[in-house]
GUVO-902932 format. One record per residue: residue number from 1; x, y, z of N, C-alpha, C, O in turn. Coordinates in steps of 0.2 Angstrom, whole numbers. Layout:
% GUVO-902932
[pt NUM, [X, Y, Z], [X, Y, Z], [X, Y, Z], [X, Y, Z]]
...
//
This chain:
% GUVO-902932
[pt 1, [1327, -235, 424], [1321, -233, 419], [1322, -226, 416], [1324, -221, 420]]
[pt 2, [1321, -226, 410], [1322, -220, 406], [1315, -216, 406], [1311, -218, 402]]
[pt 3, [1314, -211, 410], [1308, -207, 410], [1306, -205, 403], [1300, -204, 401]]
[pt 4, [1311, -202, 399], [1310, -200, 392], [1307, -205, 388], [1302, -204, 384]]
[pt 5, [1309, -211, 388], [1307, -216, 384], [1300, -219, 386], [1296, -220, 382]]
[pt 6, [1299, -220, 393], [1293, -222, 395], [1287, -217, 394], [1281, -219, 393]]
[pt 7, [1288, -211, 395], [1283, -206, 394], [1281, -206, 387], [1275, -205, 386]]
[pt 8, [1285, -206, 382], [1283, -206, 375], [1280, -213, 373], [1275, -212, 369]]
[pt 9, [1282, -218, 376], [1278, -225, 375], [1271, -224, 377], [1266, -226, 374]]
[pt 10, [1270, -222, 383], [1264, -221, 386], [1259, -216, 382], [1253, -217, 381]]
[pt 11, [1262, -211, 380], [1259, -206, 376], [1256, -209, 370], [1251, -208, 367]]
[pt 12, [1261, -213, 366], [1259, -216, 360], [1254, -221, 361], [1249, -222, 357]]
[pt 13, [1254, -225, 367], [1249, -229, 368], [1242, -226, 369], [1237, -228, 367]]
[pt 14, [1242, -220, 372], [1236, -216, 373], [1233, -214, 366], [1227, -214, 365]]
[pt 15, [1238, -212, 362], [1236, -209, 355], [1233, -215, 351], [1227, -214, 348]]
[pt 16, [1236, -221, 351], [1233, -227, 348], [1226, -229, 351], [1222, -230, 347]]
[pt 17, [1226, -229, 357], [1220, -231, 360], [1214, -226, 359], [1208, -228, 357]]
[pt 18, [1216, -220, 358], [1211, -214, 357], [1208, -215, 350], [1202, -215, 348]]
[pt 19, [1213, -217, 345], [1211, -218, 338], [1208, -224, 337], [1204, -225, 332]]
[pt 20, [1209, -229, 341], [1206, -236, 341], [1199, -236, 343], [1195, -241, 343]]
[pt 21, [1196, -230, 346], [1189, -230, 348], [1188, -228, 356], [1183, -227, 358]]
[pt 22, [1194, -227, 359], [1193, -225, 366], [1195, -217, 366], [1197, -215, 371]]
[pt 23, [1193, -214, 361], [1194, -207, 361], [1189, -203, 366], [1184, -201, 364]]
[pt 24, [1192, -202, 372], [1188, -198, 377], [1192, -192, 378], [1198, -192, 377]]
[pt 25, [1189, -187, 381], [1194, -181, 383], [1199, -183, 388], [1205, -181, 388]]
[pt 26, [1197, -188, 393], [1202, -190, 397], [1208, -194, 394], [1214, -193, 396]]
[pt 27, [1207, -198, 389], [1212, -202, 386], [1216, -197, 382], [1222, -198, 382]]
[pt 28, [1213, -193, 378], [1216, -188, 374], [1221, -183, 378], [1227, -182, 376]]
[pt 29, [1218, -181, 384], [1222, -177, 389], [1228, -181, 391], [1234, -178, 392]]
[pt 30, [1227, -187, 393], [1233, -191, 396], [1238, -192, 391], [1244, -191, 392]]
[pt 31, [1236, -193, 385], [1241, -194, 379], [1245, -187, 378], [1251, -187, 378]]
[pt 32, [1242, -182, 378], [1245, -175, 378], [1250, -174, 384], [1255, -171, 383]]
[pt 33, [1247, -175, 390], [1251, -174, 396], [1257, -178, 396], [1263, -175, 398]]
[pt 34, [1257, -184, 394], [1262, -188, 394], [1267, -186, 388], [1273, -187, 389]]
[pt 35, [1265, -184, 383], [1269, -181, 378], [1273, -175, 380], [1279, -174, 379]]
[pt 36, [1270, -170, 384], [1273, -165, 387], [1278, -167, 392], [1283, -164, 393]]
[pt 37, [1276, -172, 396], [1281, -175, 401], [1287, -177, 397], [1293, -177, 400]]
[pt 38, [1286, -181, 392], [1292, -183, 388], [1296, -178, 385], [1302, -178, 386]]
[pt 39, [1293, -172, 383], [1297, -167, 380], [1301, -164, 386], [1307, -162, 385]]
[pt 40, [1298, -163, 392], [1301, -160, 398], [1307, -165, 400], [1312, -162, 402]]
[pt 41, [1306, -171, 400], [1311, -176, 402], [1317, -176, 397], [1323, -176, 399]]
[pt 42, [1315, -175, 391], [1321, -175, 386], [1325, -169, 387], [1331, -169, 386]]
[pt 43, [1321, -163, 388], [1325, -157, 388], [1329, -157, 395], [1335, -154, 395]]
[pt 44, [1326, -160, 400], [1330, -160, 407], [1336, -165, 407], [1341, -163, 408]]
[pt 45, [1334, -171, 405], [1339, -176, 406], [1344, -177, 400], [1350, -179, 401]]
[pt 46, [1342, -175, 394], [1346, -176, 388], [1349, -170, 385], [1355, -170, 382]]
[pt 47, [1346, -164, 386], [1348, -158, 382], [1349, -152, 387], [1351, -147, 385]]
[pt 48, [1349, -153, 394], [1350, -149, 399], [1347, -142, 398], [1350, -136, 399]]
[pt 49, [1341, -142, 396], [1336, -136, 394], [1339, -132, 389], [1338, -126, 389]]
[pt 50, [1343, -135, 384], [1346, -131, 379], [1343, -132, 372], [1343, -138, 370]]
[pt 51, [1339, -127, 369], [1337, -128, 362], [1342, -130, 357], [1341, -134, 353]]
[pt 52, [1348, -127, 358], [1353, -128, 354], [1356, -135, 354], [1357, -138, 349]]
[pt 53, [1356, -138, 360], [1358, -145, 361], [1353, -150, 358], [1354, -155, 355]]
[pt 54, [1346, -148, 359], [1341, -152, 356], [1341, -152, 348], [1340, -157, 345]]
[pt 55, [1342, -146, 346], [1343, -145, 339], [1349, -149, 336], [1348, -152, 330]]
[pt 56, [1354, -149, 339], [1360, -152, 337], [1359, -160, 337], [1361, -163, 332]]
[pt 57, [1356, -162, 342], [1354, -169, 342], [1349, -172, 337], [1350, -177, 334]]
[pt 58, [1344, -167, 336], [1339, -169, 330], [1343, -169, 323], [1342, -173, 319]]
[pt 59, [1348, -164, 322], [1352, -164, 316], [1356, -170, 316], [1357, -173, 310]]
[pt 60, [1359, -172, 321], [1363, -178, 321], [1359, -185, 319], [1361, -189, 315]]
[pt 61, [1353, -185, 322], [1349, -191, 320], [1346, -191, 313], [1346, -196, 310]]
[pt 62, [1345, -185, 311], [1342, -184, 304], [1348, -186, 299], [1347, -189, 294]]
[pt 63, [1354, -183, 301], [1360, -185, 297], [1361, -192, 296], [1362, -195, 291]]
[pt 64, [1361, -196, 302], [1362, -203, 302], [1357, -207, 298], [1358, -212, 295]]
[pt 65, [1350, -205, 298], [1345, -208, 294], [1345, -206, 287], [1344, -210, 283]]
[pt 66, [1345, -200, 286], [1344, -197, 279], [1350, -194, 275], [1349, -192, 270]]
[pt 67, [1356, -193, 279], [1361, -190, 276], [1361, -182, 276], [1365, -179, 272]]
[pt 68, [1356, -179, 279], [1355, -172, 279], [1355, -170, 286], [1351, -172, 290]]
[pt 69, [1360, -166, 288], [1361, -163, 295], [1356, -157, 296], [1359, -152, 297]]
[pt 70, [1350, -159, 297], [1345, -154, 299], [1342, -155, 305], [1339, -161, 307]]
[pt 71, [1341, -150, 309], [1338, -150, 316], [1331, -147, 315], [1327, -146, 320]]
[pt 72, [1329, -146, 309], [1322, -143, 308], [1316, -147, 311], [1311, -144, 313]]
[pt 73, [1317, -153, 311], [1312, -158, 314], [1310, -156, 321], [1305, -157, 324]]
[pt 74, [1315, -153, 325], [1313, -150, 332], [1307, -145, 332], [1303, -146, 336]]
[pt 75, [1307, -141, 327], [1302, -136, 326], [1295, -140, 325], [1290, -138, 328]]
[pt 76, [1295, -145, 321], [1289, -149, 321], [1287, -152, 327], [1281, -152, 328]]
[pt 77, [1291, -154, 331], [1290, -157, 338], [1286, -151, 342], [1282, -152, 346]]
[pt 78, [1289, -145, 342], [1286, -140, 346], [1279, -138, 343], [1274, -137, 347]]
[pt 79, [1278, -138, 337], [1271, -137, 334], [1267, -143, 336], [1261, -142, 337]]
[pt 80, [1269, -149, 336], [1265, -155, 338], [1263, -154, 345], [1257, -155, 346]]
[pt 81, [1267, -152, 349], [1265, -151, 356], [1260, -146, 357], [1255, -146, 360]]
[pt 82, [1261, -140, 353], [1256, -135, 353], [1249, -137, 350], [1244, -135, 353]]
[pt 83, [1249, -140, 345], [1243, -142, 341], [1239, -147, 346], [1233, -146, 347]]
[pt 84, [1243, -152, 349], [1239, -157, 353], [1236, -153, 360], [1231, -154, 362]]
[pt 85, [1240, -149, 362], [1238, -145, 368], [1232, -141, 367], [1227, -141, 371]]
[pt 86, [1232, -137, 361], [1226, -133, 359], [1220, -137, 358], [1215, -136, 360]]
[pt 87, [1221, -143, 355], [1216, -148, 354], [1212, -150, 360], [1206, -150, 361]]
[pt 88, [1217, -152, 365], [1214, -154, 371], [1210, -149, 375], [1205, -150, 377]]
[pt 89, [1213, -143, 375], [1210, -137, 378], [1203, -135, 375], [1198, -134, 378]]
[pt 90, [1203, -135, 368], [1197, -134, 365], [1192, -139, 366], [1186, -138, 368]]
[pt 91, [1193, -146, 367], [1189, -151, 368], [1186, -150, 375], [1179, -151, 376]]
[pt 92, [1190, -148, 380], [1187, -147, 387], [1183, -141, 388], [1178, -141, 391]]
[pt 93, [1185, -136, 385], [1182, -129, 386], [1176, -128, 382], [1171, -125, 384]]
[pt 94, [1175, -131, 376], [1170, -130, 371], [1168, -136, 367], [1169, -137, 361]]
[pt 95, [1166, -142, 371], [1165, -148, 368], [1160, -148, 362], [1161, -152, 357]]
[pt 96, [1155, -144, 362], [1150, -144, 357], [1153, -140, 350], [1152, -143, 345]]
[pt 97, [1157, -135, 351], [1160, -132, 346], [1166, -136, 343], [1167, -136, 337]]
[pt 98, [1169, -140, 348], [1174, -144, 346], [1172, -150, 341], [1174, -151, 336]]
[pt 99, [1166, -153, 343], [1163, -158, 339], [1160, -156, 332], [1160, -159, 328]]
[pt 100, [1159, -149, 332], [1156, -146, 326], [1161, -143, 322], [1159, -140, 317]]
[pt 101, [1167, -144, 323], [1173, -140, 319], [1173, -143, 312], [1170, -148, 311]]
[pt 102, [1175, -139, 308], [1175, -141, 301], [1179, -147, 300], [1184, -148, 303]]
[pt 103, [1177, -151, 295], [1180, -158, 294], [1187, -157, 291], [1191, -161, 293]]
[pt 104, [1188, -151, 287], [1195, -150, 285], [1200, -149, 291], [1206, -151, 290]]
[pt 105, [1197, -145, 296], [1202, -144, 302], [1203, -150, 306], [1209, -152, 308]]
[pt 106, [1198, -154, 306], [1199, -161, 310], [1204, -165, 306], [1209, -168, 309]]
[pt 107, [1203, -165, 299], [1208, -169, 295], [1215, -166, 295], [1220, -170, 296]]
[pt 108, [1216, -160, 296], [1222, -157, 296], [1226, -158, 302], [1232, -160, 302]]
[pt 109, [1222, -158, 308], [1225, -159, 314], [1227, -166, 315], [1233, -168, 317]]
[pt 110, [1223, -171, 313], [1224, -178, 314], [1229, -180, 308], [1233, -185, 310]]
[pt 111, [1229, -177, 303], [1234, -179, 298], [1241, -177, 300], [1246, -181, 299]]
[pt 112, [1242, -171, 303], [1248, -169, 305], [1251, -173, 311], [1256, -175, 312]]
[pt 113, [1246, -175, 316], [1248, -179, 322], [1250, -186, 319], [1254, -189, 322]]
[pt 114, [1246, -189, 314], [1248, -196, 312], [1255, -195, 309], [1259, -200, 310]]
[pt 115, [1256, -190, 305], [1263, -189, 302], [1268, -189, 308], [1274, -193, 307]]
[pt 116, [1267, -186, 313], [1272, -185, 318], [1273, -192, 322], [1278, -194, 324]]
[pt 117, [1267, -195, 323], [1267, -202, 326], [1271, -207, 322], [1275, -210, 325]]
[pt 118, [1270, -207, 316], [1274, -212, 312], [1281, -210, 312], [1285, -215, 313]]
[pt 119, [1283, -204, 312], [1290, -202, 312], [1293, -204, 319], [1299, -207, 319]]
[pt 120, [1290, -203, 324], [1292, -204, 331], [1292, -211, 332], [1297, -214, 336]]
[pt 121, [1287, -215, 330], [1286, -222, 332], [1289, -227, 327], [1290, -233, 329]]
[pt 122, [1291, -225, 321], [1293, -229, 316], [1300, -227, 313], [1305, -230, 314]]
[pt 123, [1300, -221, 310], [1306, -218, 307], [1312, -217, 312], [1317, -220, 310]]
[pt 124, [1311, -214, 317], [1316, -212, 322], [1317, -217, 328], [1321, -215, 332]]
[pt 125, [1312, -222, 328], [1312, -226, 334], [1317, -232, 332], [1320, -233, 327]]
[pt 126, [1319, -235, 338], [1323, -241, 337], [1319, -247, 339], [1314, -247, 342]]
[pt 127, [1322, -253, 338], [1318, -259, 340], [1318, -260, 348], [1322, -258, 351]]
[pt 128, [1312, -263, 350], [1306, -265, 347], [1301, -260, 346], [1296, -262, 343]]
[pt 129, [1302, -254, 348], [1297, -249, 347], [1296, -248, 340], [1290, -247, 338]]
[pt 130, [1300, -248, 336], [1299, -247, 328], [1294, -252, 326], [1289, -251, 322]]
[pt 131, [1295, -259, 328], [1290, -264, 326], [1283, -263, 328], [1278, -264, 325]]
[pt 132, [1283, -261, 335], [1276, -260, 338], [1273, -253, 334], [1267, -253, 333]]
[pt 133, [1277, -248, 333], [1275, -242, 330], [1272, -244, 323], [1267, -241, 321]]
[pt 134, [1276, -248, 319], [1274, -250, 312], [1267, -254, 313], [1263, -253, 309]]
[pt 135, [1267, -259, 317], [1261, -263, 318], [1255, -258, 320], [1249, -259, 317]]
[pt 136, [1256, -254, 324], [1250, -249, 326], [1248, -245, 320], [1242, -244, 319]]
[pt 137, [1253, -242, 316], [1251, -238, 311], [1248, -242, 305], [1242, -240, 303]]
[pt 138, [1250, -248, 304], [1246, -252, 299], [1239, -254, 301], [1235, -253, 297]]
[pt 139, [1239, -256, 308], [1232, -257, 310], [1227, -251, 310], [1222, -252, 308]]
[pt 140, [1230, -245, 312], [1226, -239, 312], [1224, -237, 305], [1218, -235, 304]]
[pt 141, [1228, -238, 300], [1227, -236, 293], [1221, -241, 291], [1217, -239, 287]]
[pt 142, [1222, -248, 292], [1218, -253, 290], [1211, -251, 293], [1206, -252, 290]]
[pt 143, [1211, -250, 299], [1205, -248, 303], [1201, -242, 300], [1195, -242, 299]]
[pt 144, [1205, -237, 298], [1202, -231, 295], [1199, -233, 288], [1194, -230, 286]]
[pt 145, [1203, -236, 284], [1201, -238, 277], [1194, -242, 277], [1191, -242, 272]]
[pt 146, [1193, -246, 282], [1188, -251, 282], [1181, -248, 286], [1176, -251, 286]]
[pt 147, [1182, -242, 288], [1176, -238, 291], [1172, -235, 286], [1167, -231, 288]]
//
């Protein structure tokens, strides 16, 4: 069993479940914790705790998909982890202020997270994860547009 793969799948499932109506602090926290476990597993098992190795692998994958050898996407993953963690902490520590946060901030956080989800679950994923990621994305967008 690949811990890196299964932690990101479980994290994505929590993310989709939260957006589908099960958005509770516990579900949101579980998704974030699983994403952080995924990152730790990737760095431990695949990159040997080396930022340079993770950057090189990101550049290789980007080259393979887009013809551009850039590892810059790794920085997006770091920001994603930080944004999700801060969002979780804010929700737990100040739920009333969290619920009253400006709409633009809520949209910015979730827009960025959706962008990252799509890239991880569709663009850089392999089958069958790509198909499931695409189906989840289409379903969530359709759900959002009909609300």
